[in-house]
C-alpha positions as CSV (number, residue, x, y, z in Angstrom):
1,M,94.4,260.2,90.8
2,I,94.5,257.6,93.5
3,R,94.2,259.1,97.0
4,F,95.6,256.9,99.8
5,A,94.9,257.3,103.5
6,S,97.2,259.8,105.2
7,R,98.7,257.1,107.4
8,M,100.4,255.6,104.3
9,D,102.7,258.7,104.3
10,Q,104.1,257.4,107.6
11,L,105.1,254.1,106.1
12,K,107.9,252.8,104.0
13,G,109.3,249.3,103.4
14,S,111.1,247.9,106.3
15,E,114.9,248.3,105.8
16,I,115.4,244.8,107.3
17,R,112.9,243.1,104.9
18,E,114.4,245.0,101.9
19,L,117.9,244.1,103.0
20,L,117.0,240.4,103.4
21,K,116.1,240.4,99.7
22,L,119.7,241.4,98.9
23,T,121.2,238.9,101.3
24,A,119.3,235.9,99.9
25,K,122.2,235.3,97.7
26,P,124.0,232.2,98.9
27,E,127.5,233.8,98.7
28,I,126.5,236.6,101.2
29,I,127.2,236.0,104.9
30,S,124.3,237.7,106.5
31,F,124.1,239.0,110.1
32,A,121.1,241.1,109.0
33,G,118.0,239.1,109.8
34,G,116.6,238.0,113.1
35,L,116.2,234.5,111.7
36,P,116.3,231.4,114.0
37,A,118.7,228.6,112.9
38,P,116.6,226.4,110.5
39,E,118.7,223.3,111.3
40,L,117.2,223.4,114.8
41,F,113.6,223.3,113.6
42,P,112.0,220.0,114.8
43,V,110.8,218.9,111.4
44,K,110.4,215.2,111.9
45,E,108.8,215.6,115.3
46,M,106.4,218.2,113.9
47,E,105.5,215.7,111.1
48,E,104.4,213.3,113.8
49,A,102.4,215.9,115.6
50,A,100.7,217.1,112.4
51,K,99.8,213.5,111.5
52,A,98.3,212.9,115.0
53,V,96.2,216.1,114.7
54,M,94.9,215.0,111.3
55,E,94.1,211.5,112.5
56,E,92.4,212.7,115.7
57,A,90.7,215.9,114.8
58,G,91.4,216.7,111.1
59,Q,88.1,218.4,110.4
60,A,88.3,220.6,113.4
61,A,91.9,221.6,112.5
62,M,90.8,222.8,109.1
63,Q,87.8,224.7,110.4
64,Y,87.3,228.2,111.8
65,S,87.8,228.4,115.6
66,S,87.4,231.0,118.4
67,T,89.0,234.4,118.2
68,E,90.7,233.7,121.6
69,G,92.4,230.6,120.3
70,F,92.7,226.9,120.8
71,L,92.0,226.2,124.5
72,R,94.7,223.5,124.9
73,L,97.4,225.7,123.6
74,R,96.3,228.6,125.8
75,E,96.5,226.3,128.8
76,Q,100.0,225.3,127.9
77,I,101.0,228.9,127.4
78,A,99.6,229.9,130.8
79,E,101.4,227.0,132.5
80,R,104.7,228.0,130.8
81,M,104.3,231.7,131.7
82,N,103.9,230.8,135.3
83,A,106.9,228.4,135.2
84,K,109.3,230.7,133.2
85,Y,108.3,234.2,134.2
86,N,106.3,233.8,137.4
87,I,103.2,235.3,135.7
88,K,100.1,234.1,137.4
89,T,97.6,233.8,134.6
90,D,95.1,231.4,132.9
91,P,93.8,230.6,129.4
92,D,91.0,233.2,129.8
93,H,93.6,236.0,129.8
94,I,95.4,234.9,126.7
95,L,94.6,235.8,123.1
96,M,96.4,234.0,120.2
97,T,97.8,236.1,117.4
98,S,99.5,235.6,114.1
99,G,103.0,236.1,115.5
100,S,103.8,238.8,118.1
101,Q,104.0,241.3,115.2
102,Q,100.2,241.2,115.1
103,G,100.1,241.8,118.8
104,L,102.1,245.0,118.2
105,D,99.7,246.1,115.5
106,Y,96.8,245.5,117.7
107,S,98.5,247.4,120.5
108,G,98.9,250.5,118.4
109,R,95.3,250.4,117.2
110,V,93.9,249.8,120.7
111,F,95.7,252.6,122.4
112,L,96.8,255.3,119.9
113,D,95.0,258.2,118.3
114,K,96.8,260.6,115.9
115,D,99.4,262.7,117.8
116,D,99.3,260.6,121.0
117,I,102.7,259.8,122.4
118,V,104.4,256.5,122.5
119,L,107.5,256.1,124.8
120,L,110.1,253.6,123.9
121,E,113.7,252.7,124.4
122,S,116.3,254.5,122.3
123,P,117.0,252.5,120.1
124,S,114.0,250.2,119.8
125,Y,112.6,247.4,117.6
126,L,112.0,248.6,114.0
127,G,109.0,246.3,113.6
128,A,107.2,247.9,116.5
129,I,108.0,251.4,115.3
130,N,106.5,250.6,111.9
131,A,103.4,248.9,113.5
132,F,102.7,251.9,115.6
133,K,103.4,254.5,112.8
134,T,100.1,253.5,111.1
135,N,98.3,255.3,113.9
136,E,100.3,258.5,113.4
137,P,101.6,259.0,117.0
138,R,104.5,261.0,118.2
139,F,107.5,259.0,119.4
140,I,109.5,260.1,122.4
141,E,112.7,258.1,122.8
142,V,113.7,257.4,126.4
143,P,117.5,257.5,126.8
144,T,119.2,254.2,127.6
145,D,122.5,253.0,128.9
146,E,124.1,249.5,129.2
147,G,121.3,248.5,131.5
148,G,118.5,249.6,129.2
149,M,115.9,252.3,129.8
150,I,117.1,255.0,132.3
151,M,114.3,255.3,134.8
152,E,115.1,258.9,135.9
153,E,114.7,260.0,132.2
154,L,111.4,258.1,131.9
155,E,109.9,259.8,135.0
156,K,111.0,263.3,133.7
157,I,109.1,262.6,130.5
158,L,106.0,261.3,132.2
159,A,105.9,264.3,134.5
160,K,106.0,266.7,131.6
161,E,103.9,265.0,128.9
162,D,100.2,264.5,129.2
163,R,99.5,262.6,126.0
164,V,101.5,259.5,126.7
165,K,99.2,256.6,125.9
166,M,101.5,253.7,126.1
167,I,105.1,252.6,126.8
168,Y,106.8,249.9,124.6
169,V,109.7,248.0,126.1
170,I,111.8,244.8,125.6
171,P,113.4,244.2,129.0
172,D,115.1,240.9,128.0
173,F,117.8,240.7,125.3
174,Q,116.4,243.8,123.6
175,N,116.2,244.0,119.8
176,P,118.4,245.7,118.6
177,T,120.9,246.1,121.4
178,G,120.8,242.7,123.3
179,R,120.6,244.6,126.6
180,T,118.7,243.3,129.6
181,W,117.2,245.3,132.5
182,S,118.4,244.6,136.0
183,L,115.9,243.5,138.7
184,D,116.2,246.8,140.5
185,R,115.4,248.7,137.2
186,R,112.3,246.5,136.7
187,H,111.0,247.3,140.2
188,K,111.7,251.0,139.7
189,F,109.9,250.9,136.3
190,M,106.8,249.4,137.9
191,E,106.8,252.0,140.7
192,I,106.8,254.7,138.0
193,I,104.1,253.0,135.9
194,N,101.9,252.5,139.0
195,K,102.3,256.2,139.8
196,Y,101.3,257.5,136.3
197,E,99.1,254.6,135.4
198,V,100.2,254.3,131.7
199,P,99.7,251.0,129.8
200,V,102.9,249.1,129.0
201,I,103.6,246.7,126.1
202,E,106.1,244.2,127.3
203,D,107.5,242.5,124.2
204,N,109.2,239.2,125.2
205,P,110.2,237.1,122.1
206,Y,113.7,236.3,123.5
207,G,113.2,235.9,127.2
208,E,113.7,232.1,127.3
209,L,117.0,232.3,125.3
210,R,119.3,233.1,128.3
211,F,122.8,231.6,127.9
212,E,124.1,232.5,131.4
213,G,123.0,234.2,134.6
214,E,119.7,234.0,136.4
215,Y,116.3,234.5,134.8
216,L,114.7,237.7,135.8
217,P,111.0,238.2,136.5
218,A,108.8,239.6,133.7
219,L,107.3,243.1,134.2
220,K,103.9,241.4,134.0
221,S,104.8,239.3,137.1
222,L,105.3,242.6,139.0
223,D,102.1,244.2,137.7
224,T,99.6,244.9,140.5
225,K,97.3,247.3,138.5
226,G,96.7,245.4,135.3
227,L,98.7,247.9,133.3
228,V,101.2,245.5,131.5
229,V,100.3,243.7,128.3
230,F,102.7,240.8,127.7
231,L,103.5,239.7,124.1
232,G,104.9,236.3,123.6
233,T,105.7,234.1,120.6
234,F,106.7,230.6,119.5
235,S,108.8,232.0,116.6
236,K,112.1,232.0,118.5
237,I,111.6,228.8,120.7
238,L,109.9,226.6,118.1
239,A,109.5,227.9,114.5
240,P,108.4,231.2,113.0
241,G,106.6,229.7,110.1
242,Y,103.6,228.7,112.3
243,R,103.1,232.5,112.9
244,L,101.9,232.0,116.5
245,G,102.2,234.6,119.2
246,W,100.0,235.6,122.1
247,V,98.8,238.5,124.2
248,C,98.4,238.2,127.9
249,A,96.5,241.0,129.6
250,D,93.9,241.7,132.3
251,D,90.2,241.7,131.4
252,E,89.6,245.3,130.5
253,I,92.5,245.5,128.1
254,L,92.2,242.0,126.6
255,D,88.6,242.7,125.8
256,K,89.7,245.5,123.5
257,Y,92.4,243.2,121.8
258,N,89.7,240.6,121.3
259,C,87.5,243.1,119.5
260,M,90.4,244.2,117.4
261,A,91.2,240.6,116.5
262,Q,87.6,240.0,115.5
263,A,87.6,243.0,113.2
264,A,91.1,242.5,111.7
265,A,91.7,238.8,111.4
266,L,88.9,236.7,113.0
267,Q,91.5,234.4,114.6
268,A,95.0,232.9,114.3
269,S,95.5,229.7,112.3
270,T,93.5,226.8,113.7
271,I,95.8,224.2,112.3
272,S,99.0,225.9,113.5
273,Q,97.6,226.1,117.0
274,M,96.5,222.5,117.1
275,E,99.7,221.2,115.7
276,T,101.8,223.2,118.1
277,A,99.7,222.1,121.1
278,K,100.0,218.5,120.0
279,W,103.8,218.9,119.6
280,I,104.1,220.3,123.1
281,D,102.1,217.4,124.5
282,M,104.1,214.8,122.6
283,F,107.6,216.2,123.0
284,D,109.8,218.2,125.4
285,L,109.8,221.9,124.7
286,D,112.2,222.6,127.5
287,A,114.7,220.2,126.1
288,H,114.3,221.8,122.7
289,V,114.9,225.3,124.0
290,E,118.0,224.1,125.8
291,K,119.3,222.8,122.5
292,I,118.7,226.2,120.9
293,K,120.4,228.0,123.8
294,K,123.5,225.9,123.5
295,V,123.9,226.6,119.8
296,Y,123.1,230.3,120.0
297,G,125.3,230.8,123.1
298,K,128.3,229.2,121.3
299,R,127.7,231.4,118.3
300,R,127.3,234.5,120.4
301,T,130.6,233.8,122.2
302,L,132.4,233.1,118.9
303,M,131.2,236.3,117.3
304,I,132.3,238.5,120.3
305,E,135.7,236.7,120.5
306,T,136.3,237.3,116.8
307,M,135.2,241.0,117.1
308,K,137.6,241.5,120.0
309,A,140.4,240.0,117.9
310,E,139.5,241.8,114.6
311,F,137.7,245.1,115.2
312,P,139.7,248.3,115.8
313,P,139.5,249.8,119.3
314,E,137.4,252.8,118.1
315,V,134.4,250.4,117.7
316,T,132.3,249.3,120.7
317,Y,129.6,246.7,121.0
318,T,127.3,245.0,123.5
319,E,127.9,241.5,124.9
320,P,124.4,240.1,125.5
321,D,123.7,237.2,127.9
322,G,121.0,235.8,125.6
323,G,118.8,236.5,122.6
324,L,119.7,236.9,119.0
325,F,121.4,240.3,118.6
326,L,124.3,242.5,119.5
327,W,124.8,246.2,118.8
328,V,127.8,248.0,117.3
329,V,128.7,251.6,117.6
330,L,131.2,253.2,115.2
331,P,132.9,256.5,115.4
332,E,130.3,259.3,114.9
333,Y,131.5,260.4,111.5
334,I,130.8,257.0,109.9
335,D,127.4,256.4,108.3
336,A,126.7,252.6,108.8
337,A,124.1,252.6,106.0
338,E,126.7,253.9,103.5
339,M,129.3,251.4,104.9
340,A,126.8,248.6,104.4
341,L,127.1,249.0,100.7
342,D,130.9,248.5,100.9
343,C,130.2,245.4,103.1
344,L,127.9,244.0,100.5
345,K,130.7,244.2,98.0
346,E,132.6,241.9,100.4
347,N,129.6,239.6,100.6
348,V,128.7,240.4,104.3
349,A,125.6,242.2,105.6
350,Y,124.2,243.8,108.8
351,V,121.3,246.1,109.5
352,P,122.2,249.8,109.8
353,G,121.0,251.2,113.1
354,G,119.4,254.5,112.0
355,S,115.9,252.9,111.5
356,F,115.8,251.8,115.1
357,F,115.6,255.4,116.2
358,P,112.1,256.7,115.2
359,N,113.2,260.4,115.4
360,G,116.4,259.9,113.3
361,G,120.1,260.2,114.0
362,N,122.6,257.7,115.3
363,K,123.7,256.7,111.9
364,N,127.0,255.3,113.2
365,T,125.3,252.2,114.6
366,F,124.3,248.7,113.3
367,R,122.8,245.5,114.5
368,M,124.3,242.0,114.1
369,N,122.5,238.7,114.4
370,Y,124.5,235.6,115.4
371,S,121.8,232.9,115.5
372,C,121.5,232.0,111.8
373,M,125.1,231.6,110.5
374,T,127.4,228.7,111.1
375,E,130.5,229.1,113.2
376,E,132.7,229.1,110.2
377,K,130.7,231.8,108.5
378,I,130.6,233.9,111.7
379,V,134.4,234.0,111.8
380,E,134.8,234.8,108.1
381,G,131.9,237.4,108.2
382,V,133.4,239.3,111.1
383,K,136.8,239.4,109.4
384,R,135.2,240.8,106.3
385,L,133.4,243.4,108.4
386,A,136.6,244.3,110.2
387,K,138.4,244.8,106.9
388,V,135.7,247.3,105.7
389,I,135.6,249.1,109.1
390,K,139.4,249.6,109.2
391,A,139.3,251.0,105.6
392,T,136.5,253.4,106.6
393,I,138.0,254.7,109.8
394,K,140.0,257.9,109.3
């Protein structure tokens, strides 16, 4: 009999990844994935950048490189973090990863032993929950409202629990809800963190995708004790296929991440890093992000307007100022996972919300993505959803 590690009992296939297999059929209108719009990928420009890399440094691009990552790209990231998030950093405090998902995996392995406590927003990103589960921690969900994590509830938990090893948060356009923390809440959070001195994983894949309103400072920019680990990625502002993310942290913590990277992966892809750095040198990343924001913002608005027109009043939903997702809450007696099967019969899909709560419950919720479908499909898909919802409501 094959005996697996006990941690494997904690894991099952991601509902999102499994659902994406079903929604690959062309006739299905899918609001399920967190996919960027492929028509916005800079394919021709990247061809030029790739050609330039091969002509100028082809052998180096195809060779192993340092665990920390390609220096020019880390310089560009440090400059961008300063400009966009007011984070004063430098290349020596950045580690390249294979997407920010690898950064989440490293975070769990760096900080968590069996039965240690992770605090996170309720609900929170399913990919992070699954990454942390391999370390067999306990999850405590911090209650949230429309403004994100409730700080009074966070402090109550920290005052009571002595095995909290890290806190995982997405302050900007959170996955799955689309909510964003206010400036006041960010400052209050950092006061609490400094008091209890608990490491924080600040996941920021969507922060640049703000459609309206003012950019808010990252938690890392308010960090005076070196407690915040910032995870960034090129997946949402350039292309996910390059699998490039990064960790930004102070020396003591980043040293541990570097050791983990050496043991687990050696390094992120050399050629992906060099091509991305060359693309940023040759072209205008800010202009590219503006183009993405314009398209996503229009699709977000259209989805919400159609929901307002078609959904029954018993259904509520968030109205995010940026990012890729919004969150729907049905009457409590409806199981969104069961209703998803009826929606698939109508060739429309979403992600049921239960998996975003590590301790279960909240089955009357689901997540919708608006970045990947055309405007015509958004309208038609929401109408199909509304039809099923109306038939399900008693």
